[in-house]
MARBAPA-415661 format. One record per residue (C-alpha): x, y, z. Coordinates in steps of 0.001 Angstrom, whole numbers, padded with zeros to 6 digits, always signed. Example, Ala and Ser with C-alpha at 12.3 -4.5 7.8 and 13.67 -1.06 7.14 Angstrom:
! residues 2
+012300-004500+007800
+013670-001060+007140
! end
This chain:
! residues 251
+006340+022186+004344
+003375+020477+007043
+002288+017382+006008
-000966+016543+006585
-002190+013315+007748
-004392+011363+009627
-003412+009922+013493
-004713+006626+015031
-003537+005898+018230
-000560+006578+020913
+000999+003656+021427
+005065+003347+021719
+005189+000987+018493
+004633+003686+015269
+003621+002549+012419
+003553+004966+009145
+000591+003611+006414
+000861+003902+003073
-002424+003532+000856
-003019+001830-002470
-003328+003208-005905
-007279+003687-005282
-007026+004741-002032
-006488+007749+000531
-006304+007837+004076
-009737+008277+004535
-010296+004524+002241
-009190+001700+004774
-012491+001041+005773
-014188-000469+009080
-010708-002003+010050
-009566+000823+011916
-011962+000507+014621
-010354-003016+015527
-006990-001866+016099
-004956-001602+018876
-004477+001955+019628
-002942+001599+023131
+000209-000481+022100
+000354+001189+017808
+000292+004999+017129
-000601+005144+013139
+000127+008165+010866
-001629+007981+007618
-000168+009883+004745
-002414+010627+001592
+000183+011076-001417
+000479+013894-003620
-002601+014180-005802
-005202+012077-003735
-007544+012845-000535
-006560+015939+001792
-003541+016573-000203
-005234+016441-003726
-003587+020047-004507
-000011+019702-003572
+002064+019759-006589
+004243+017224-007419
+006004+014494-009805
+004004+011730-008192
+006240+009267-007900
+007384+006770-005239
+010743+008256-004520
+008700+011412-004311
+006400+009689-001646
+009251+008234+000396
+010419+011619+001019
+007256+012690+002659
+007383+009640+004455
+010490+010912+006094
+009430+014164+006369
+006813+013233+007954
+008559+011030+010713
+010633+014437+010803
+007679+016707+011854
+006476+013907+014492
+009790+013299+015755
+009565+009489+015111
+013373+008354+014647
+012151+004742+014010
+009357+003610+012799
+007490+000675+010752
+005765+000756+007745
+002835-000922+006491
+001927-000608+002505
-000796-001529+000608
-000575-002280-002918
+001284+000281-005000
+002241+001334-001259
+003684-001694-000310
+006425-000773-003014
+006659+002691-002070
+007443+001413+001915
+010562+000353-000404
+011494+003166-001388
+011191+004707+002345
+013795+001281+002917
+015997+001829+000537
+016596+005676+001495
+016568+005492+005074
+017269+001630+005991
+018517+002113+009682
+015167+003879+010533
+012544+001200+009638
+011435-001139+012581
+009561-003598+010539
+007822-003785+007272
+004322-005080+006687
+003087-005326+002916
-000568-005830+002456
-000650-007195-001420
+002106-005180-002094
+004109-004912-005097
+007475-005860-005316
+010182-003834-006021
+011082-004665-009526
+009067-003990-012344
+005781-005433-012373
+005182-007469-015460
+001684-006886-017544
+000921-008522-021014
-000915-006239-023742
-004347-006947-022501
-003671-005683-018871
-001046-003277-020167
-004030-001521-021581
-006670-002106-018702
-004266-000796-016112
-002822+002340-018239
-006207+003164-019342
-007989+002950-015626
-006230+006964-015366
-009522+008355-017584
-011621+005082-018062
-013541+004590-015175
-015049+001661-016305
-011611-000042-016686
-010758+001076-012564
-013937-001367-012026
-012625-003898-013954
-009601-003985-012004
-011157-004054-008769
-013535-006939-009516
-010286-008838-010820
-008443-008104-007892
-011242-009352-005362
-011533-012498-007313
-014979-011550-009229
-016668-012104-005866
-017460-008373-004708
-020826-007275-005581
-022235-003875-007732
-022358-001662-004795
-019021-002136-002721
-017468-002180-006938
-019070+001292-007365
-018944+002981-004442
-014617+002249-004888
-014846+003522-007914
-016444+006827-007256
-014391+007108-004366
-011076+007170-006517
-012402+009450-008907
-013681+011825-006537
-010315+011878-004075
-007529+011752-006722
-006570+013602-009575
-006364+011585-012801
-002645+012878-013442
-001558+011553-010426
-003351+008524-011030
-001499+007930-014363
+001754+008798-012944
+001672+006801-010043
+001220+003705-012362
+003670+004675-014517
+006081+004745-011480
+005203+001849-009874
+004912-000522-012912
+007304+000112-014366
+010157+001206-011682
+012902-001553-010679
+015287-000862-007771
+015085-004731-006649
+018533-004922-006761
+019566-002224-004512
+017329-003923-001309
+018843-007602-002028
+019766-009265+001146
+017892-006903+003723
+017680-008628+007511
+014832-006305+008247
+011509-008354+009409
+009374-008704+006383
+006067-009986+007043
+003658-010264+003813
-000203-010512+003534
-002041-011635+000905
-005668-012491+000381
-006363-015853-000774
-008663-014473-003757
-006178-011582-004736
-005635-012610-008621
-002584-009702-009142
-000836-010165-006266
-000424-013626-005309
+002152-016392-003384
+003806-016821-006933
+004363-012826-006615
+005736-012875-003131
+007945-016089-003573
+009216-014490-006701
+009647-010540-005929
+010199-011000-002057
+011655-013684-001140
+014849-013002-002554
+015021-009612-001331
+014598-010300+002535
+016469-013466+003930
+013534-013084+006838
+010341-012225+005017
+007246-014956+006031
+003895-015212+003826
+000457-015067+005070
-002168-015740+002953
-005510-014526+004249
-008526-016703+003824
-011932-015507+002476
-010822-012172+001163
-008905-010523-002141
-006971-007662-002339
-009116-005368+000277
-008983-006969+003522
-009680-004424+005333
-013495-004036+003539
-013158-007881+002987
-012667-009001+006683
-011678-006534+009003
-011748-008166+011965
-009375-010974+010669
-007142-008164+008736
-006735-006113+011600
-005218-009063+013977
-003413-009991+011321
-001852-006739+010660
-000487-005944+014064
+000464-009736+014555
+002969-009018+012236
+003654-005559+013615
+005021-007577+016720
+006958-010239+015036
! end
């Protein structure tokens, strides 16, 4: 099976990029214009049920994403590569690391979900698990993770894009998997270079999340808090984010 993907750059340092729960390969915003295409070669993957692969059948799990990442790397002839994962994609990237640690050069998480189960109180659980069919819930979540600072035009556009480019069944199934799955113990003690980028206004993924969910697993993990942004720095502060991301990949 040929895996549809998008390429950017032809540099020596190969990077596979995994999007968030709301996103697709076409949903990374304006920051793509500011990446160093001579130093890095990026491959952006859509998950099954999303974007260019919306009609691809699947179980819609992190393990399935990891299998598709490794299959894509094989198709591209990339024996070794770095991983960039945003939010849910950060947890999916850790599944890749779990399955093929010898192939991963570096791991950069952008507001990434930890490898452990993501705790939710009753209200949050109802909000997130209702979002597959309740588009107002999606808007509420986007407003929350950007610190109630984004305007209505952007929020409405993000909801419209999310609902138009993902299947409801896939959207719901991925949530169940990324929120409930816990494979942290299997990753403990990794010596990989890991960098985590968090927005200062993100109310869901915070420095406390990093301290509890990332530091215990990765002794070499370092945190960078990005100013003036929440969960979506690729939209909120694109130039600063592009610089921070590639600095982390060069670490």
